[in-house]
ROPADREN-263212 format. One record per residue (C-alpha): x, y, z; residue in three letters. Coordinates in steps of 0.05 Angstrom, whole numbers, plus 5000, padded with zeros to 4 digits. Example, Ala and Ser with C-alpha at 12.3 -4.5 7.8 and 13.67 -1.06 7.14 Angstrom:
2
524649105156Ala 527349795143Ser 
//
This chain:
279
268172916108Met 265972506168Ser 270772066207Tyr 269071336221Ser 270470816274Ile 276370586231Glu 279271286236Asp 278471266311Leu 282070606315Lys 287670886272Tyr 288171506316Leu 288771066378Met 294270656346Ala 297971306331Arg 297171556403Leu 299970896430Arg 305870866381Asp 311970776426Pro 316371206381Asp 311871766356Thr 305671726400Gly 303372136460Cys 307772016522Pro 301672016568Trp 297771516526Asp 303571046516Thr 304970956590Lys 297770786608Gln 295570086629Thr 288869746637Phe 288969906711Ala 290970636703Ser 285270776655Ile 279770506700Val 278771146741Pro 277971546677His 272871046651Thr 268671106714Ile 269171866712Glu 266971886638Glu 260971426653Ala 258671896709Tyr 259472496663Glu 254972146612Val 249772026667Ala 250272756690Asp 249173016619Ala 242972576613Ile 240272806680Glu 241273536660Gln 238173376591Glu 244273716561Asp 244073326496Phe 249273736458Pro 254073596516His 251772866519Leu 254372766448Lys 261172996471Asp 261072566534Glu 258971936495Leu 264972056450Gly 269472076511Asp 266471426536Leu 267371096468Leu 274571316469Phe 275470916533Gln 273070286497Val 277770426439Ile 283470526489Phe 282269856522Tyr 281469516454Ala 288169796431Arg 291669556493Met 288268876485Gly 290868826414Glu 297869016436Glu 297968476489Thr 294567956445Gly 288467886490His 283168166442Phe 281868716392Glu 276069186376Phe 272768766322Asp 272968176369Gly 269468586423Ile 263968776373Val 263168056348Asp 262667786419His 257668316439Leu 253068206379Val 253167446389Arg 251567526463Lys 245767996450Leu 242867566395Val 243266966443Arg 239967346500Arg 234167596457His 230766976428Pro 224267386430His 227267836377Val 232067356340Phe 228466686345Pro 233166326298Gly 239266536336Gly 241766956278Thr 241867706267Leu 237367626207Glu 231967206240Ser 225467556259Arg 219767426307Ile 212567356283Asp 209368016307Pro 202767656317Asp 205867126362Asn 210367526409Arg 211967206477Pro 209567576540Asp 214067946589Glu 214167376639Ala 216966906587Trp 222067416565Ile 224567536636Lys 224966786651Glu 228666666586Ser 233567236601Trp 235266966670Glu 235966256645Arg 240666456589Ile 244966876636Lys 245266296685Ala 247565836629Glu 252966346611Glu 255466376683Arg 255665616685Ala 259965596622Glu 265266056651Lys 271765736676Pro 271365456746Val 274265946796Ala 278665746854Glu 273165946903Thr 266765546905Pro 261365756856Ala 255666196883Ser 249066446858Arg 251967136871Leu 257567036820Asp 257967546765Gly 256168156807Ile 262168616800Ala 265768776865Arg 267869446836Thr 260769706828Leu 258870306871Pro 256870026939Ala 249570226933Met 248769926864Ala 252269276885Arg 247769226947Ala 241569266904Glu 244268736855Lys 246168266912Leu 239268336942Gln 235568226877Arg 239767616860Arg 238567306930Ala 231167476925Ala 230567086860Arg 232666466900His 227666566956Gly 232166937005Phe 227667537017Asp 222467827062Trp 215167647044Pro 212968377044Asp 215269077064Ile 212969047137Gly 219068667164Pro 223669137125Val 221069727166Phe 222069307229Asp 229169147208Lys 230469887194Leu 228570077265His 232669497293Glu 238869727255Glu 237970447278Ile 237870207350Glu 244069777339Glu 247770357308Leu 245870817366Lys 248370287415Glu 254970207378Ala 255970957376Trp 254471027450Gln 259470477466Met 264770817423Ala 263471487457Glu 264171147526Ala 270670807506Gly 267770107511Thr 266970037435Gly 270570257372Asp 269070607306Leu 269669947267Asp 263269717301Ala 259970377285Val 261970307212Glu 259169597210Asp 252569807240Glu 251970407193Leu 253369947134Gly 247769487158Asp 243070077163Leu 244770317092Leu 243869607066Phe 236869567096Val 235270247065Cys 237069966997Val 232569377012Asn 226969847031Leu 227870226965Ala 227369566928Arg 220769396961Phe 218270106947Leu 220370026874Lys 224770646880Val 231770696853Asn 235970866915Pro 241371206875Glu 236271656840Gln 232771796907Ala 239372026938Leu 240972436876Lys 234372796883Arg 235772946956Thr 242773196939Asn 239773656886His 234573896935Lys 239774046989Phe 244274386939Asp 238674846915Ala 236275016986Arg 243275167012Phe 244675626953Arg 237975966967Ala 240076087039Ile 246576407014Glu 242576866968Arg 237777067022Val 243277237072Leu 247277607020Glu 241178017001Lys 240178197074Glu 247578367084Gly 248777787131Arg 254777327134Asn 252976587134Leu 259276397173Asp 257276867230Glu 250076627237Glu 247676147291Thr 244775467273Leu 237975707297Glu 238176307250Ala 240475887191Leu 234875377205Asp 229775937204Ala 232076147135Val 232175407114Trp 224875337135Gln 222975967098Ser 226275697035Val 222475047042Lys 215975447050Gly 217375816985Val 218575146950Glu 211874876974Lys 208275506950Glu 
//
């Protein structure tokens, strides 16, 4: 026997039953579940990065459970229900992919000998998304071309999306040269803000502002280099993690205590570890 999505929906309804359900599940709200959703999404990404596909199956199930949880709470409050989520998603994806569903229906098919090129597909995608944004209820704040970029995204991911959206409307450097210039400028401004804070003529808020500007330019630089900044930082994190663990192993093998070593001694081991990596 294999369980289905209907069984999962039934299970969720049982968990949320106010009389016989799970006390933890029944007291949850949309807001209280958000941290768990973010955590599960990161665990999915980690399993993919590790190429741990048996574990990925389990993590994807946990992420799906988050969707079912929200759907159940939506049904309880009368906002929406799971089938409505699926229906809305399918309609949106059919609408956004006229190069696959030319008739605007799930059954329509494109002529394989007359497929549109990538430039047309990209232009169509952006036009359709712009139309969708325009159809949304008018917010109290004035509309902006940056609308629709979630404020709750991780800061680096949101910075990249903000930059890409602005660039599509002409607000961008012409090439990578000025980005390097801006990077050096922000480093100097950060150094100046730090020196003022150290001297008592400035504050840490200014340092934080300048550091944020520097990081924002780094994301811009990554965009021009066609490098994913999040992935680049992940690689560096992994590299640092591996090298530091190697230092620990070297010192342990030599009977030395890491906490008692000088920085110069630790750096010497670090350089030897890097040399082994290159070989």
